[in-house]
N, C-alpha and C positions, 0 to 999 in steps of 0.2 A: 656175611655169611661164608663159611668155609667151603669153597669150592672142590670138587674132585678134579684132579689134574694128573698129568703124565709128564715126566721130564725126559728129555733126549739131551743128555749132557756130555756124553762120553766120546763122540766120534769127531769132534771139531778138530779141523786141521790146525796146525800151529800158526799159518799165515793168517787165518780169520779169527784167531782167539780174541783179538781185542774188539770184535764186534758185539754190540749189546744183544743180550738175550732176546728172543721173539716169542711173544705170547700169542697163539692162535686161538681165536674165539670163533667157534662154529656158529651157524645161522639156526633159525627156526627148525625144529625137528632134528638138528644135527647134535652130534656128540664126538668125543674122543675117538670112537670106532671108526668115524667117515674119514678122519685125518691121519692116521697111523702111517700110511704108506708115504704120504706127503712129508709129514714130519720127519720120518726116518731119513729120506733123502736130503732134506733142507739141514738136518743135524749134521751132516757132513762137513758143513761151513759155519753154523752158528748154533749155539745153545737154544733149545726150543722147549717150550712148555706148551701143551695143549690142554685146554680147560673144557668141563662140562659147564654150561652156564646153568643158573638156577632153575629148576623145574625141567631139567634135561639130564639125560644119562644117570650117573651115579651121584649127582650133586643133590642137596637138600631141596625139599620143596617149600614154597612159600606162597601166600596169596597175592604179594605184590611182585610185579614184573616190569616196572618202569625201566627206562633207560638210565635214569639216575641210580636206581637200584642196582641194576646190572654193572655199571661203571664202577660203583662203590665196592661191588664184590671183587672186582679185579684190582682195586687199589689195596683192598685187604690181602688179596693173594700175593701181590707184589712185596708188601710189608712182611708177610709170613716167610717169603723165600729170600728175604734180605736183598730184593733187588730195587734198587734205588730208581734205576731208569730203564726202560726195555723199549724196543721196537714192538708196535702193536699191529697185528695183522688180523682183522675180522671179515668174516663172509656173511652178506645179507644182514640178518638181524644181528649177528655179531659184528658186522661192519658199523652197524649205528651204535651199537655199545661202544666200539673202538672210537668213533667220532665224538661221541659226548664225553668219553674219558680224556680225549686229547683237548677238548674245550674246557672242561672243568679242572683238570689236573695236568696241565701241559708239561710242568716240571718233571713228571713221571714218564713222558712220552718221548723217546729218543727219535723214532721216525714212525709215520703212520701208513699202513698199507690197508686199503680198503677194497675188497673184492665184491663187484657187481652190486652195489647199492649206492643211493645218494641220500643227502639230507633234506629228504622231502617226505610227504605224506603219500601213500599210493592207495588207488581206489580198488584195486583187486584185493580179494580176501581168501584167506586159507580156512575160512569158516567151515566150508563143506569137508575138508579133511579132518578137522577137529570133531565135527560132527559124526564123521564116519568112524573115528577112533572111539568115540563115547558109545556108539551104537553096537560095537562088536561084542558079542557074548563070549567074553573070556573065559568066566567059570565053566561053561559047558562046551568050549572048543576042545576038539580031539587031537588037534595037532597044529603045528605053525601053519602048515598049509591050509587048514580050515580057517585060521585067523585071516590069512592072507585073502582067502576067497571072499569071506565076509566084508573085507576092506574093499575089494575091487570095484565095488560100485561107487564108491566115493572117491577111490584113487585109481581112475582106470589105466594111467600110464604105469607100465610095469616096473620101469627103472626107478620113478619116484615112489611106488609101493615098495619095492625092495629096500630103498632108502629108510623108509619110515619103518619097516620091519626089524631093522637094527635096534630100535627101542622097545621091542618086545622082550620081556624078561620072563623068568619062571618056567614051569614045565605043566604038563597036562593036568588041568584041575586047579592050578594055581598060577596062570599066566597073568602077567600084568603089564601095563606101560610104564616105562621109566618117565615118559612125559607126564607132568602134571596137567592133564587135559582141562580139568575145570578152571584152574587159574590162568591157562593160556587162552581158553575161551573168554574169560572175563576181561582179560587185558588185551585182546586182540586189537582194538582201536589204538592203543598205545603202541603196540608192536608195529602196526602198519604205518603210524604216524611218525613224527619227528618233532621233539620240544623246541621249535623254532622261536617261539616268543619268549621262553625261559633261557635262550642262549642268544639271543638277538644281539647282545654287545661284546660277544666273545669270537675270538679268532684264534687259529693255531698256525703259527708262523713257521715252524720247522719243517723238514722235508717230508713230503706227503705224495702218495701215489694212489690213484684209483684205477683199478684193472677192471674192465668190463669185457664180457663176452659178446662178440659182434652179433650173435644170434639172439640176445636178451634185450628186452627193452626196459631194463631196470636203470640203465644209465645213459638214457637218451640225451641228445644235445641240448635239449630244452632245460635240462637240469644242471647244465655246465655253470650258469650264473650263481645258482644256489651253492654249488660245490666251491666255487673260488670266493663266494661271499664269506664263508667260514673258514677256507682254507685257501688262501691267497697264492701259496706257492705250490698247489697240487698239481702234479703231472696227471694226464690221463692216457692210459694206454689201452689197447684193443687186442684180444685174442681171438684170432681167425678160427671159425669152426667150432666156438664154444658157446653154450647157452648160459644159463644162470648159475649152473653148478659146474662153473668153468674149470675148477681143479679137478673135477671129474672127468669132464670131456676132454680136457686138454692138459694133463698134469705136467708135462715136460715144459710146455711153453709158459704156464703160470710159475712155475718153480724157476725158470730162467729169468723171467721178469722180476720175480720177488728178490731174487738173490743178486741180481744186477743192481736193483734199487738199493738194498741193505749194503752193497760193497761199494757204492759210488761216493766219491769223496765230497 
């Protein structure tokens, strides 16, 4: 699948020109729009590409949304951009995409950066959010504020709601979600899970870092064995004062950790 993407190639300093390009893969409900500021700052040091995963942003919709499908999309993007090998940085669902890509096509991944997710199945569900999205009466909504109001019962947290509102397109009378809500609902068990059995004999042996928010429970210490089972060389770094959306809560700290890892010999 041909993904929508945005490149940040023009600002790299001469001293960092030899670094592999970085592909940033947003998480569930995320898109290029959520990463522009971060990507712009990172691009002062390394070439950056930010993607919309399938069923998100301006990328095509499809009924399939397994992590093998998502990883295959990134390989196709690398081929289209003539990038033989890249550093892959994924957040949440995008982090699982990045992990599967590194395990099935390690020759295409220079370094792996995984933000606040582990190679495990999670018991919590985003089903209420998707149900809320499907219940909004977009056709008869009179404003974006009206859409947000309808979404508020399913997404009571204001910051999360505004994050999701970035996926609202169109205008009065023709609003639409850029998210493929039916496909995401159908594939939610796959999204919350991880294909452990299908990847049980695989390891990614190159440089790898897991960066977690210390206020998040997505990368608890009980998951460290699972991480190092697939990624034996993994470093695990913590960002103080950050929750699951750590790049929003503490962008400077996350940027420093990512850049330090990318520049490490």
